[in-house]
C-alpha atoms as an extended CHARMM CRD file, in Angstrom:
* protein
*
       140  EXT
         1         1  MET       CA             42.3570000000       68.7740000000        8.8290000000  PROA      1               0.0000000000
         2         2  ASN       CA             41.7600000000       66.6420000000        5.7580000000  PROA      2               0.0000000000
         3         3  VAL       CA             40.5650000000       63.0650000000        6.7870000000  PROA      3               0.0000000000
         4         4  SER       CA             41.5120000000       60.3030000000        3.8580000000  PROA      4               0.0000000000
         5         5  VAL       CA             38.7620000000       57.6190000000        3.0210000000  PROA      5               0.0000000000
         6         6  LYS       CA             40.8010000000       55.1240000000        4.5670000000  PROA      6               0.0000000000
         7         7  GLY       CA             40.8830000000       57.0300000000        7.4650000000  PROA      7               0.0000000000
         8         8  GLU       CA             36.9230000000       57.6000000000        7.3140000000  PROA      8               0.0000000000
         9         9  TYR       CA             36.9730000000       53.7940000000        6.6510000000  PROA      9               0.0000000000
        10        10  ALA       CA             38.9010000000       52.9130000000        9.5930000000  PROA      10              0.0000000000
        11        11  LEU       CA             36.7120000000       54.8640000000       12.0760000000  PROA      11              0.0000000000
        12        12  GLN       CA             33.7810000000       53.3470000000       10.3890000000  PROA      12              0.0000000000
        13        13  ALA       CA             35.1300000000       49.8010000000       11.0810000000  PROA      13              0.0000000000
        14        14  LEU       CA             36.5710000000       50.4420000000       14.5690000000  PROA      14              0.0000000000
        15        15  PHE       CA             32.9060000000       52.1320000000       15.2650000000  PROA      15              0.0000000000
        16        16  ASP       CA             31.0440000000       48.8170000000       14.0650000000  PROA      16              0.0000000000
        17        17  LEU       CA             33.4590000000       46.8140000000       16.2680000000  PROA      17              0.0000000000
        18        18  ALA       CA             32.8970000000       49.3020000000       19.1500000000  PROA      18              0.0000000000
        19        19  THR       CA             28.9600000000       49.1440000000       18.8180000000  PROA      19              0.0000000000
        20        20  LEU       CA             28.9660000000       45.2950000000       19.0830000000  PROA      20              0.0000000000
        21        21  SER       CA             31.6320000000       45.3000000000       21.5180000000  PROA      21              0.0000000000
        22        22  SER       CA             30.9710000000       41.6690000000       21.6580000000  PROA      22              0.0000000000
        23        23  LYS       CA             33.5660000000       38.6780000000       22.8000000000  PROA      23              0.0000000000
        24        24  SER       CA             32.4630000000       36.9520000000       19.6890000000  PROA      24              0.0000000000
        25        25  PRO       CA             34.9270000000       38.1650000000       16.5630000000  PROA      25              0.0000000000
        26        26  ILE       CA             33.1850000000       40.1030000000       13.8670000000  PROA      26              0.0000000000
        27        27  ARG       CA             33.5570000000       39.0410000000       10.1710000000  PROA      27              0.0000000000
        28        28  ILE       CA             34.8210000000       41.3270000000        7.4890000000  PROA      28              0.0000000000
        29        29  ALA       CA             31.8690000000       40.8170000000        5.3670000000  PROA      29              0.0000000000
        30        30  ASP       CA             29.4180000000       41.5880000000        8.2850000000  PROA      30              0.0000000000
        31        31  ILE       CA             31.2140000000       44.9530000000        8.8190000000  PROA      31              0.0000000000
        32        32  ALA       CA             31.6230000000       45.8690000000        4.9040000000  PROA      32              0.0000000000
        33        33  ARG       CA             27.8750000000       45.3720000000        4.5100000000  PROA      33              0.0000000000
        34        34  ARG       CA             26.6660000000       47.2410000000        7.8030000000  PROA      34              0.0000000000
        35        35  GLN       CA             29.2630000000       50.0640000000        6.7890000000  PROA      35              0.0000000000
        36        36  LYS       CA             28.9790000000       50.1920000000        3.1640000000  PROA      36              0.0000000000
        37        37  ILE       CA             32.8770000000       49.5620000000        2.8820000000  PROA      37              0.0000000000
        38        38  PRO       CA             34.4030000000       47.5200000000       -0.0850000000  PROA      38              0.0000000000
        39        39  GLN       CA             35.4140000000       44.3070000000        1.2740000000  PROA      39              0.0000000000
        40        40  LYS       CA             38.7900000000       44.4620000000       -0.3800000000  PROA      40              0.0000000000
        41        41  PHE       CA             39.6970000000       47.6960000000        0.9460000000  PROA      41              0.0000000000
        42        42  LEU       CA             38.7160000000       46.9440000000        4.4440000000  PROA      42              0.0000000000
        43        43  GLU       CA             40.6430000000       43.8240000000        4.4840000000  PROA      43              0.0000000000
        44        44  LEU       CA             43.4880000000       46.1350000000        4.0530000000  PROA      44              0.0000000000
        45        45  ILE       CA             42.3420000000       48.7170000000        6.5720000000  PROA      45              0.0000000000
        46        46  LEU       CA             41.8140000000       45.8420000000        9.3230000000  PROA      46              0.0000000000
        47        47  ALA       CA             45.1090000000       44.3670000000        8.6010000000  PROA      47              0.0000000000
        48        48  SER       CA             46.6600000000       48.0000000000        8.8880000000  PROA      48              0.0000000000
        49        49  LEU       CA             44.5740000000       48.3950000000       12.0500000000  PROA      49              0.0000000000
        50        50  LYS       CA             45.9250000000       45.0250000000       13.3850000000  PROA      50              0.0000000000
        51        51  GLN       CA             49.5900000000       46.0380000000       12.9290000000  PROA      51              0.0000000000
        52        52  GLY       CA             48.6060000000       49.1540000000       14.8250000000  PROA      52              0.0000000000
        53        53  GLY       CA             47.3590000000       47.1700000000       17.7880000000  PROA      53              0.0000000000
        54        54  PHE       CA             43.8330000000       48.2370000000       17.7120000000  PROA      54              0.0000000000
        55        55  VAL       CA             42.0500000000       44.9120000000       16.2210000000  PROA      55              0.0000000000
        56        56  GLU       CA             43.0020000000       41.4460000000       16.6390000000  PROA      56              0.0000000000
        57        57  SER       CA             42.1630000000       38.4840000000       13.8710000000  PROA      57              0.0000000000
        58        58  ARG       CA             40.8660000000       35.1410000000       15.0130000000  PROA      58              0.0000000000
        59        59  ARG       CA             40.8910000000       32.4020000000       12.1850000000  PROA      59              0.0000000000
        60        60  GLY       CA             38.2820000000       29.7950000000       11.4100000000  PROA      60              0.0000000000
        61        61  ALA       CA             34.4580000000       29.4400000000       10.9260000000  PROA      61              0.0000000000
        62        62  GLU       CA             33.8960000000       31.4480000000       13.9510000000  PROA      62              0.0000000000
        63        63  GLY       CA             36.8370000000       34.0280000000       13.0720000000  PROA      63              0.0000000000
        64        64  GLY       CA             36.8160000000       37.7780000000       12.3630000000  PROA      64              0.0000000000
        65        65  TYR       CA             37.7800000000       40.8530000000       14.1630000000  PROA      65              0.0000000000
        66        66  LEU       CA             37.8050000000       42.1430000000       17.8170000000  PROA      66              0.0000000000
        67        67  LEU       CA             38.9340000000       45.4120000000       19.5470000000  PROA      67              0.0000000000
        68        68  VAL       CA             42.0630000000       44.8770000000       21.5220000000  PROA      68              0.0000000000
        69        69  ARG       CA             41.1300000000       47.4740000000       23.9220000000  PROA      69              0.0000000000
        70        70  SER       CA             37.9590000000       48.7670000000       25.1020000000  PROA      70              0.0000000000
        71        71  PRO       CA             36.0610000000       51.4610000000       23.1860000000  PROA      71              0.0000000000
        72        72  GLU       CA             36.8200000000       53.6070000000       26.0060000000  PROA      72              0.0000000000
        73        73  GLN       CA             40.4390000000       53.4500000000       25.6100000000  PROA      73              0.0000000000
        74        74  ILE       CA             40.5670000000       54.4330000000       21.7900000000  PROA      74              0.0000000000
        75        75  THR       CA             40.4290000000       57.8760000000       20.5560000000  PROA      75              0.0000000000
        76        76  VAL       CA             39.3420000000       59.0730000000       17.1110000000  PROA      76              0.0000000000
        77        77  GLY       CA             42.5650000000       61.4090000000       17.0780000000  PROA      77              0.0000000000
        78        78  GLU       CA             44.9660000000       58.3530000000       17.5550000000  PROA      78              0.0000000000
        79        79  VAL       CA             43.3710000000       56.2090000000       14.9730000000  PROA      79              0.0000000000
        80        80  LEU       CA             43.5020000000       59.1030000000       12.5510000000  PROA      80              0.0000000000
        81        81  ARG       CA             47.0210000000       59.8940000000       13.0130000000  PROA      81              0.0000000000
        82        82  TYR       CA             48.1570000000       56.2210000000       12.8120000000  PROA      82              0.0000000000
        83        83  VAL       CA             45.8780000000       55.5990000000        9.5320000000  PROA      83              0.0000000000
        84        84  ASP       CA             46.6750000000       59.2170000000        8.0330000000  PROA      84              0.0000000000
        85        85  GLY       CA             50.0280000000       60.0700000000        9.3850000000  PROA      85              0.0000000000
        86        86  PRO       CA             50.7430000000       63.4900000000       11.1350000000  PROA      86              0.0000000000
        87        87  PRO       CA             49.1520000000       66.8450000000        9.9790000000  PROA      87              0.0000000000
        88        88  ASP       CA             50.6690000000       67.9260000000        6.7650000000  PROA      88              0.0000000000
        89        89  ALA       CA             53.5590000000       70.2820000000        7.3920000000  PROA      89              0.0000000000
        90        90  ASN       CA             52.3550000000       72.4930000000        4.2110000000  PROA      90              0.0000000000
        91        91  SER       CA             49.0690000000       73.3060000000        5.7370000000  PROA      91              0.0000000000
        92        92  PRO       CA             48.5330000000       76.9920000000        6.4120000000  PROA      92              0.0000000000
        93        93  SER       CA             48.8390000000       76.4270000000       10.5380000000  PROA      93              0.0000000000
        94        94  ARG       CA             52.4960000000       75.3380000000        9.7740000000  PROA      94              0.0000000000
        95        95  ARG       CA             53.4850000000       78.4670000000        7.3350000000  PROA      95              0.0000000000
        96        96  GLY       CA             54.8950000000       80.8330000000       10.0550000000  PROA      96              0.0000000000
        97        97  ASN       CA             55.2110000000       83.8160000000        7.9390000000  PROA      97              0.0000000000
        98        98  SER       CA             51.2320000000       84.1820000000        7.2320000000  PROA      98              0.0000000000
        99        99  PRO       CA             49.3640000000       86.5740000000        9.2120000000  PROA      99              0.0000000000
       100       100  PHE       CA             46.8400000000       83.9840000000        9.6520000000  PROA      100             0.0000000000
       101       101  ALA       CA             49.2030000000       81.2850000000       11.0580000000  PROA      101             0.0000000000
       102       102  GLY       CA             48.8970000000       81.8590000000       14.5780000000  PROA      102             0.0000000000
       103       103  MET       CA             44.9150000000       81.3720000000       13.9130000000  PROA      103             0.0000000000
       104       104  TRP       CA             45.1850000000       78.1120000000       11.5910000000  PROA      104             0.0000000000
       105       105  LEU       CA             47.5410000000       76.7090000000       14.5900000000  PROA      105             0.0000000000
       106       106  ARG       CA             44.7060000000       77.2920000000       17.0610000000  PROA      106             0.0000000000
       107       107  VAL       CA             42.1460000000       75.6440000000       14.7460000000  PROA      107             0.0000000000
       108       108  ASP       CA             44.3570000000       72.7650000000       14.4730000000  PROA      108             0.0000000000
       109       109  GLU       CA             44.6780000000       72.4960000000       18.3150000000  PROA      109             0.0000000000
       110       110  ALA       CA             41.2080000000       72.7040000000       18.7250000000  PROA      110             0.0000000000
       111       111  VAL       CA             40.3380000000       69.9490000000       16.2180000000  PROA      111             0.0000000000
       112       112  ASN       CA             43.1230000000       67.9270000000       17.6430000000  PROA      112             0.0000000000
       113       113  SER       CA             41.8970000000       68.4360000000       21.1630000000  PROA      113             0.0000000000
       114       114  VAL       CA             38.3160000000       67.1300000000       20.2060000000  PROA      114             0.0000000000
       115       115  LEU       CA             39.6090000000       64.1290000000       18.2610000000  PROA      115             0.0000000000
       116       116  ASP       CA             42.0050000000       63.1200000000       21.2160000000  PROA      116             0.0000000000
       117       117  ARG       CA             39.1100000000       63.5280000000       23.6920000000  PROA      117             0.0000000000
       118       118  THR       CA             36.6630000000       61.4990000000       21.8350000000  PROA      118             0.0000000000
       119       119  THR       CA             36.6080000000       57.6970000000       22.5240000000  PROA      119             0.0000000000
       120       120  PHE       CA             34.8410000000       55.0170000000       20.7550000000  PROA      120             0.0000000000
       121       121  ALA       CA             32.7470000000       54.5980000000       23.7710000000  PROA      121             0.0000000000
       122       122  ALA       CA             31.5440000000       58.4770000000       23.6310000000  PROA      122             0.0000000000
       123       123  LEU       CA             30.6790000000       57.9320000000       19.7040000000  PROA      123             0.0000000000
       124       124  VAL       CA             28.7030000000       54.4470000000       20.6010000000  PROA      124             0.0000000000
       125       125  ARG       CA             26.8020000000       56.3800000000       23.3380000000  PROA      125             0.0000000000
       126       126  ASP       CA             26.0910000000       59.6840000000       21.2810000000  PROA      126             0.0000000000
       127       127  TRP       CA             24.7370000000       57.6410000000       18.1510000000  PROA      127             0.0000000000
       128       128  ALA       CA             22.5530000000       55.4920000000       20.1470000000  PROA      128             0.0000000000
       129       129  GLU       CA             20.8850000000       58.4500000000       22.0060000000  PROA      129             0.0000000000
       130       130  LYS       CA             20.2890000000       60.0210000000       18.4450000000  PROA      130             0.0000000000
       131       131  GLN       CA             18.7470000000       56.8050000000       17.0490000000  PROA      131             0.0000000000
       132       132  SER       CA             16.6890000000       56.7370000000       20.0590000000  PROA      132             0.0000000000
       133       133  GLN       CA             15.1210000000       60.0300000000       19.4280000000  PROA      133             0.0000000000
       134       134  PHE       CA             13.9940000000       59.1850000000       16.0790000000  PROA      134             0.0000000000
       135       135  VAL       CA             12.2260000000       55.9460000000       17.3190000000  PROA      135             0.0000000000
       136       136  PRO       CA              8.2910000000       56.5260000000       16.7630000000  PROA      136             0.0000000000
       137       137  ASN       CA              6.5230000000       56.5930000000       19.8570000000  PROA      137             0.0000000000
       138       138  TRP       CA              2.7780000000       54.5980000000       19.1000000000  PROA      138             0.0000000000
       139       139  GLU       CA              1.2830000000       55.5880000000       22.3920000000  PROA      139             0.0000000000
       140       140  ILE       CA             -2.2810000000       57.3720000000       22.3680000000  PROA      140             0.0000000000
């Protein structure tokens, strides 16, 4: 599976919103800075994610973006399919006349299964757990 830069940035933006999971809107500039995404590109991505029903925007001085659904209800698979479209029809798993076609199909199915089971809530939990392992313990 190939994930575009747009797809990767969309995942990062939604992860940022899921991590903060606040009732207050998050400004584009803050997401762009934390996730190291060019702000103009992020504006386009968030506009697309808004059309897809993943985020909503609020205007004004206290404006920004919020998740429409809870992080438990948004999967990596649905975001990637929305942003990047369906898998490439010319990928090896789609060529039925290859001796490897069955294997590639199983690989695609396994990858899609993982992506469809992975919610942003799970990503946030896993990341927090991983980060806590690197907190120095200064006890003597």
